[in-house]
Structures are given as C-alpha cells and as structure tokens.
C-alpha positions in Angstrom: 0.0 0.0 0.0 2.9 2.3 0.7 4.2 1.7 -2.7 1.0 3.0 -4.3 1.1 6.1 -2.2 4.7 6.7 -3.1 3.9 6.3 -6.8 1.0 8.7 -6.6 3.0 11.2 -4.5 5.9 10.9 -6.9 3.9 11.8 -10.0 5.8 14.0 -12.4 4.5 17.6 -12.3 5.2 17.9 -16.0 3.0 15.0 -16.7 0.2 16.5 -14.7 0.5 19.8 -16.6 0.6 17.8 -19.9 -2.6 16.0 -19.0 -4.3 19.2 -18.0 -3.2 21.0 -21.2 -4.3 18.0 -23.2 -7.7 18.0 -21.6 -8.1 21.7 -22.1 -7.1 21.3 -25.7 -9.8 18.7 -26.3 -12.4 21.0 -24.7 -11.2 23.9 -26.8 -11.4 21.7 -29.9 -14.9 20.6 -29.1 -16.0 24.3 -28.5 -14.5 25.3 -31.8 -16.3 22.5 -33.6 -19.6 23.3 -32.0 -19.1 27.0 -32.8 -18.4 26.3 -36.4 -21.4 24.0 -36.8 -23.6 26.7 -35.3 -22.2 29.3 -37.6 -22.7 27.1 -40.6 -26.3 26.4 -39.6 -27.0 30.1 -39.0 -25.5 31.0 -42.5 -27.7 28.4 -44.1 -30.8 29.7 -42.3 -30.0 33.2 -43.4 -29.5 32.1 -47.0 -32.9 30.2 -46.9 -34.6 33.3 -45.4 -33.1 35.5 -48.1 -34.3 33.1 -50.8 -37.8 33.2 -49.3 -37.8 37.0 -49.3 -36.7 37.0 -53.0 -39.6 34.6 -53.9 -42.0 36.8 -51.9 -40.8 39.9 -53.6 -41.3 38.3 -57.0 -44.8 37.2 -56.1 -45.8 40.7 -55.0 -44.3 42.3 -58.1 -46.4 40.0 -60.2 -49.5 40.8 -58.1 -48.8 44.5 -58.5 -48.5 44.1 -62.3 -51.8 42.2 -62.3 -53.4 44.9 -60.1 -52.2 47.7 -62.4 -53.7 45.8 -65.4 -57.0 45.4 -63.6 -57.0 49.1 -62.7 -56.3 50.0 -66.3 -59.2 47.8 -67.5 -61.6 49.3 -64.9 -60.6 52.8 -66.0 -61.3 51.9 -69.7 -64.7 50.4 -68.8 -65.6 53.4 -66.7 -64.6 55.8 -69.5 -66.8 53.8 -71.9 -69.7 53.9 -69.5 -69.4 57.6 -69.1 -69.4 58.0 -72.8 -72.5 55.9 -73.1 -74.3 57.8 -70.4 -73.3 61.1 -72.0 -74.6 60.0 -75.4 -77.9 58.8 -73.7 -78.3 62.1 -71.9 -77.7 64.0 -75.2 -80.2 61.8 -77.0 -82.8 62.3 -74.2 -82.3 66.1 -74.4 -82.9 66.0 -78.1 -86.1 64.0 -77.7 -87.5 66.6 -75.2 
C-alpha cells in the first residue's frame, strides 16, 4: 500500500501539466467544432430566409402588375360607361 502512495505522490508535475493541457485542448477543440457547426447552420438559415424573401418579392411584383392591369381595364370600362351615359343624356335632351 505504501508503494502505491509513493507512486501517486511521486507523480511527475510535467505529466500533470501535460494531461491538464491535453484535456483543455480537447475541450477547446470541441468548443470550436460546435461553434463552427452553429455558424454554418446560421448561415444556411439566413440564406434560406433571403431566398424566401426573393420569392415573396417576385410574387408581390407579379401581383402588382396584375393589379395595375385590372385598374387600367376598370378605367377603360368606366370611360366607356361615361361616354354611353353622356350620349344617352344627349339623346334624351334632343327628344324633349
């Protein structure tokens, strides 16, 4: 039993430091790996969000063009209706 205590007490301080540094190095490596995975995931999420925004912008641009076309048609129809009403008023005035 004394031999075991002597071996444990006689442990080389350089070996203890080496083991501590090795353990710290492994933890630092794990932290860097996790950090890089998180950064990659975040970059992919941002790219996907940007792509969705682009598609949404294209959709709204198309809807705006459709809306402008419908507005133009409505104005044309309203103009024709006004002309028809004006001609009917003129005809009714002539009849009186």
